[in-house]
Residue, then its C-alpha position, 0 to 999 in steps of 0.5 A: m063504194k063496194y059492199g059485201a051484201r048481196n041483197q040490194l034494193t033502191g026505193t024512195v023515202t016515205e016517212i021519217t018517224k024521230g024519237t030522242l035517240m033513234c028513228r024509223v025511216k020507210v022506204d017504197v020499194a018495187a011492187g008496192a012493198t015498204m021496208s024500214s030501217v032503224m038508225t040514230i039520229e045522227s047517222l040520219d043526219d050524217l047521210a043527209i037523208k030526208k023524205g023523197d030521197k031515192v036510197r039503195i037498201i043493203v040487207k045483210a042478216v038481220n041488218v038493213l042499211l040505207v045508203k044515199e048516192 
């Protein structure tokens, strides 16, 4: 799949904090840095993201998208 965003990193999911409708997914990236993404619980389930998964982080403007391949 191709993405228009040029800023892409890979990392490992370290924490998932679920609320009622939304969740925050924390990802460890290179050099000890951490990034977070907020998404709906439905999106988390659709992507089947869980702690320990390797994901690609796609950054475009103010959006941070996670992609599990």
